[in-house]
C-alpha positions as CSV (number, residue, x, y, z in Angstrom):
1,M,193.2,178.7,117.4
2,Q,193.4,179.0,121.2
3,H,191.0,177.2,123.4
4,M,188.0,180.0,124.5
5,Q,185.8,179.1,127.7
6,H,182.3,179.2,126.8
7,M,180.3,181.9,128.2
8,Q,176.6,181.7,128.5
9,S,174.4,185.2,128.8
10,D,171.9,186.9,127.1
11,R,174.3,190.0,127.1
12,V,177.1,188.5,125.6
13,N,177.7,187.0,122.0
14,V,181.1,184.3,121.8
15,V,182.5,184.2,118.8
16,E,185.4,182.2,118.4
17,G,188.3,182.6,116.0
18,D,191.4,183.5,115.2
19,A,192.7,187.0,116.0
20,A,195.3,186.4,113.2
21,E,192.6,185.9,110.8
22,L,190.7,189.4,109.2
23,A,187.7,187.4,108.6
24,D,187.2,185.8,112.0
25,L,187.9,189.6,113.3
26,K,185.4,191.1,110.9
27,R,182.6,188.4,112.2
28,A,183.0,189.2,115.4
29,I,183.4,193.0,115.0
30,R,180.5,193.7,113.1
31,G,178.0,195.7,114.9
32,Q,180.2,196.9,117.4
33,D,181.3,200.5,118.9
34,I,183.8,199.5,121.2
35,V,186.5,196.5,120.8
36,I,188.6,195.7,124.0
37,S,191.6,193.6,123.5
38,T,193.2,191.7,126.4
39,M,195.4,189.5,124.1
40,G,199.2,189.1,124.7
41,G,201.8,187.1,122.7
42,M,205.0,188.2,120.8
43,D,202.7,189.2,117.8
44,L,200.6,191.6,119.9
45,D,201.5,194.2,117.8
46,A,200.4,192.4,114.7
47,K,197.0,190.9,116.0
48,T,196.8,194.6,117.3
49,A,196.8,195.6,114.0
50,N,194.4,193.2,112.5
51,I,191.8,194.3,115.0
52,V,192.3,197.8,114.0
53,K,191.8,197.1,110.0
54,A,188.9,194.7,111.0
55,M,187.2,197.6,112.9
56,K,187.8,200.1,110.2
57,E,186.4,197.6,107.3
58,V,183.1,197.1,109.3
59,G,182.7,200.6,111.2
60,A,183.7,200.1,114.7
61,R,184.9,203.2,116.4
62,H,186.7,203.0,119.9
63,V,189.2,200.3,120.7
64,I,190.7,199.8,124.0
65,V,194.1,198.0,124.1
66,I,196.0,196.8,127.1
67,S,199.2,197.1,126.7
68,A,202.2,197.4,129.8
69,G,203.8,199.6,132.3
70,G,207.2,199.7,131.3
71,I,207.3,200.5,127.7
72,Y,208.5,203.9,127.7
73,D,210.9,203.3,130.7
74,E,208.3,205.1,133.1
75,L,208.1,202.8,135.8
76,P,210.4,204.8,138.9
77,E,214.0,202.9,139.2
78,P,214.7,200.6,140.9
79,F,211.6,199.0,139.9
80,N,212.1,199.9,136.1
81,A,215.3,198.0,136.2
82,W,213.7,195.0,138.1
83,D,211.0,195.2,135.6
84,K,213.1,195.0,132.5
85,R,215.2,192.1,133.7
86,M,212.4,190.2,134.3
87,V,209.7,191.2,131.2
88,G,211.8,193.6,129.1
89,Q,211.7,191.3,126.2
90,Y,208.3,191.9,125.9
91,R,208.3,196.2,125.6
92,P,208.8,196.0,122.0
93,I,206.2,194.5,121.3
94,N,203.6,196.2,123.7
95,L,205.5,199.7,122.8
96,K,204.7,198.5,119.2
97,T,201.2,197.6,120.0
98,A,200.4,201.2,122.3
99,E,201.8,202.8,118.9
100,V,199.4,200.8,116.7
101,A,196.6,201.9,118.4
102,E,197.9,205.7,119.0
103,Q,198.6,206.0,115.3
104,S,194.9,203.9,114.3
105,G,192.7,207.0,113.1
106,L,190.2,205.4,115.5
107,T,189.3,206.8,118.9
108,Y,191.6,205.1,121.4
109,T,192.2,204.0,125.0
110,V,195.9,202.1,125.7
111,L,196.2,200.8,129.1
112,R,199.5,200.0,130.7
113,P,199.0,197.5,133.6
114,V,202.0,196.2,135.5
115,W,202.8,192.7,137.6
116,L,198.8,191.5,137.5
117,T,197.5,190.2,140.6
118,D,194.3,188.1,141.6
119,K,193.1,190.6,144.1
120,P,190.2,191.4,144.7
121,T,190.2,195.3,144.7
122,E,188.6,197.6,141.6
123,E,190.3,200.6,142.9
124,F,192.5,202.3,140.7
125,Q,195.1,205.0,140.1
126,L,196.2,206.3,136.7
127,T,199.2,208.1,135.1
128,R,199.0,209.6,131.7
129,K,201.9,208.7,129.3
130,G,205.1,210.8,130.2
131,E,204.3,211.2,133.9
132,T,206.4,208.8,135.9
133,Y,204.3,205.6,137.0
134,K,203.0,204.7,140.2
135,G,203.1,201.5,141.6
136,T,204.1,197.8,140.8
137,E,201.0,195.8,140.9
138,T,197.6,195.8,139.1
139,S,194.8,193.6,139.8
140,R,192.7,192.0,137.2
141,A,189.6,193.7,138.7
142,S,190.7,197.0,139.2
143,I,191.2,196.6,135.1
144,G,187.8,195.1,134.5
145,R,186.0,197.9,136.6
146,F,187.9,200.7,134.7
147,V,186.8,198.7,131.1
148,A,183.4,198.4,132.1
149,D,182.9,202.0,133.4
150,L,184.8,203.1,130.4
151,V,182.7,201.4,128.1
152,K,179.8,203.3,129.8
153,D,181.5,206.5,129.2
154,P,183.8,206.1,126.1
155,Q,184.5,209.4,126.0
156,R,186.2,209.8,129.5
157,Y,189.2,208.5,128.4
158,A,189.5,208.9,124.4
159,N,192.9,208.8,122.9
160,Q,194.3,208.6,125.8
161,N,197.4,206.2,127.0
162,L,197.4,205.6,130.8
163,G,199.2,203.7,133.3
164,I,197.1,201.5,135.6
165,S,197.7,200.4,138.9
166,Q,196.9,200.2,143.1
167,L,197.5,202.7,145.2
168,N,200.4,201.7,148.2
169,T,201.7,199.0,145.9
170,D,205.3,201.4,145.2
171,G,208.8,199.5,146.0
172,D,211.5,198.3,144.1
173,R,209.0,195.2,142.8
174,P,205.7,193.5,143.4
175,A,204.4,192.3,147.2
176,A,204.6,188.8,145.9
177,Y,208.6,188.7,145.0
178,R,209.8,190.9,147.8
């Protein structure tokens, strides 16, 4: 089990567990309508499949999954080739993760960020599956804003697979690598 940072809030119930353990997931998900997965790793597809199974067993209805831009070779060149050299080994796992969500039978929203930054901007641009991706960076703050807004209006992006990035970050690679 990975170490979790403890949060204190009257609006958050922290449940420690292991995403590989169905019982832990069911305990965490029971009573929830929406599940947000921000996990990573080379077993992300398997963990996502476990989340979906647990959600079905306890009646949760909407899964929001963070995957990755580039899984459909949808990044514009030369950024796509650069990204593939840097992190291409993760693309098959992130693609399977998106497919698990899409084929789950649940309401899903797949988010495909690219190179994450700690920039404070909450503004974002979206691209749909099948469209050429825009930008080379995604701020963590914008993902947080998108997900918070989606939880307020879950049907807005129901059953959609979206690229999420920052405006004016187009180029051959993210700014930190130029």
